[in-house]
TORKEVEX-451753 format. One line per 3 residues: their letters; for each residue x, y, z of C-alpha. Coordinates in steps of 0.001 Angstrom, whole numbers, plus 500000, padded with zeros to 6 digits. Example, Ala and Ser with C-alpha at 12.3 -4.5 7.8 and 13.67 -1.06 7.14 Angstrom:
2
as = 512300 495500 507800 | 513670 498940 507140;
//
This chain:
206
mas = 448306 324325 761112 | 445605 326223 762545 | 442253 326500 760695;
ati = 440856 329540 759165 | 437804 331433 757872 | 437205 329356 754010;
mrv = 435642 330631 751297 | 434122 327697 749238 | 434663 328737 745086;
pry = 432012 328397 742916 | 431961 325869 739876 | 430759 327144 736524;
aer = 428031 325224 735017 | 428514 321906 734462 | 427719 320004 731176;
pda = 425702 316671 731949 | 427497 314915 728508 | 430920 316457 729048;
tde = 433748 314104 729493 | 437291 314088 730534 | 438708 312374 727748;
rqq = 436877 315221 725204 | 438544 317803 727494 | 442019 316445 727880;
gry = 442381 314935 724268 | 441738 318239 722588 | 445147 319525 722279;
api = 448846 318100 722570 | 450740 319288 725226 | 452787 322043 724423;
rkv = 456006 323265 726755 | 455405 325958 729202 | 456706 328943 727494;
rlh = 457475 332839 728767 | 454461 335395 727637 | 456092 338098 730239;
ppm = 459470 339119 731326 | 460609 336487 733605 | 460289 336803 738042;
hdl = 463558 336956 739067 | 464423 337617 742915 | 464704 340568 744441;
apg = 468017 342239 744830 | 469221 341289 747903 | 467350 343260 751251;
sqt = 465060 345059 748654 | 461312 344654 749056 | 460288 347298 747137;
tpt = 461115 346481 743502 | 458993 343979 741623 | 459826 341941 738455;
gaa = 457859 340606 736310 | 454867 338168 736965 | 455523 333948 736968;
pvs = 455198 332616 733584 | 452057 331328 732139 | 451534 328044 730700;
vhf = 450359 328093 726919 | 448851 324629 727209 | 447001 325917 730127;
vnn = 445423 328840 728014 | 444862 326622 724733 | 443349 324199 727362;
vla = 441043 326694 728540 | 440132 327817 724978 | 438948 324538 723852;
aaa = 436749 323915 727048 | 435217 327179 726544 | 434465 326100 722618;
syi = 433411 322665 723946 | 430307 324552 725831 | 429571 327461 723090;
eve = 426801 325517 721335 | 424955 323497 724533 | 425739 326095 727322;
pdt = 426572 329634 725548 | 426673 331470 728955 | 428998 329350 730118;
ard = 431557 330080 726921 | 431385 333334 728192 | 432084 332919 731354;
vla = 434917 330896 730908 | 436150 332866 728550 | 436015 336145 730520;
glg = 437639 334737 733089 | 440626 333536 731060 | 440840 337378 730250;
afl = 440826 338420 733655 | 443972 335739 734651 | 445747 337296 731892;
shr = 445315 340712 732527 | 446536 339905 735912 | 449517 338000 734778;
lrp = 450404 340151 731740 | 450377 344147 732873 | 453446 345762 733977;
arf = 455875 344569 736754 | 454324 345082 740658 | 453405 343956 743797;
vpl = 449397 343458 744351 | 447839 342401 747807 | 447916 338840 748594;
sqe = 444202 339416 748364 | 444125 340038 744704 | 446554 337630 744179;
ldh = 444276 334829 745977 | 441024 336331 743704 | 443203 335162 740793;
vav = 443724 331951 741995 | 439880 331525 742689 | 439908 332533 739151;
yvr = 442241 329950 737925 | 440031 327455 740196 | 437445 328380 737906;
leq = 438511 327951 735023 | 440163 324435 736097 | 436436 323498 737471;
arf = 435375 324225 733388 | 438029 321845 732240 | 437295 319230 734270;
pgr = 433435 319393 735253 | 432615 317613 738481 | 436297 316983 739619;
lea = 437508 319599 741423 | 436267 321176 744781 | 438357 324141 746061;
elp = 437945 325861 749354 | 440073 329418 750062 | 440854 331273 752631;
asd = 438418 334601 753191 | 440073 337795 751937 | 439614 339420 755375;
rlp = 442115 336167 757235 | 444567 336885 754803 | 447969 338459 756223;
atq = 448702 342109 755138 | 451532 341599 753000 | 452169 341742 749028;
cvp = 453353 339449 746132 | 454207 339601 742333 | 451294 338257 740221;
gev = 451515 334751 740080 | 453516 334084 742843 | 450772 331997 744642;
qap = 449023 330506 741551 | 451688 329108 739573 | 453114 326806 742330;
lgd = 449405 325599 742968 | 448409 325303 739749 | 451473 323015 738919;
alg = 450445 320747 741672 | 446534 321145 741084 | 447278 319933 737384;
rwl = 449407 317521 738128 | 446607 315860 740283 | 444187 316189 737587;
ger = 446284 314636 735339 | 447149 312060 737009 | 443769 310850 738311;
rgr = 439971 309907 736435 | 437943 310656 739782 | 437705 313663 742267;
vrl = 440279 316099 743874 | 439926 318443 746897 | 441483 321327 747113;
alr = 442128 323529 750379 | 444426 326527 750515 | 444785 327796 753941;
arl = 446890 330547 755632 | 448867 330130 758681 | 448218 332595 761594;
dgt = 451324 333937 761634 | 451226 334996 758210 | 454384 333380 756886;
tle = 453189 330643 754660 | 450154 329820 752647 | 449623 325788 752824;
aql = 448060 324097 749684 | 446309 320490 750727 | 445272 318070 747807;
dep = 443262 315081 748197 | 441057 313141 746991 | 437437 313373 748723;
gdp = 435738 310201 750259 | 439275 307966 750315 | 440854 308197 753534;
aga = 443450 306034 752480 | 444130 308218 749335 | 447358 309894 748850;
ter = 447627 313601 750471 | 449974 316453 749132 | 450959 319479 751044;
vri = 452265 322670 748945 | 453832 325060 751296 | 453881 328976 749390;
plr = 456135 331231 751495 | 455019 334632 751813 | 456840 338106 752117;
pav = 457014 340056 755196 | 454061 341920 755915 | 453780 345416 754042;
ags = 453412 348183 756808 | 450078 350325 756249 | 448837 347841 753530;
aa = 445748 346185 753376 | 444567 342492 752969;
//
């Protein structure tokens, strides 16, 4: 797959005394529930009728709130940033059904990555494609973030060290591919997640 211009995702400020155990043990696991009418396939042959956004994990939302609470006394500015990020995340997903430009969905992915970096300080490195290198296509909210979040959440939950995420767009505009690995461990596991994209929409901006 040909490479593209990469935008590195900045992190929230990291707490020097934060531990993974404190971040992960605050809440018991909660199953995924749908906070919005579910996303269904478009009608056969249709590319113009959006339906509901991808479902949001209440487990993820609760853990972000727990992370924000853990920052309040020692880094109140970071706590406010985390809560603002969560508000932006939910606003993107819970508004009425619609298509959004892929570049807007990638902004949503960047917000998600920063929230995970707040939950797991120092453990997540991420690179996303620059918005001007994305294909001119559209998606429903969460169509990219949801499968990416499933894979990334599993990696962070199953490992104790650092995780690296690199998301790239194929030059033919048909697919996004995410690569997950452990930096500094050439013999470590690698996973690739391919996310198909809808056909480009004439006249749409990336």
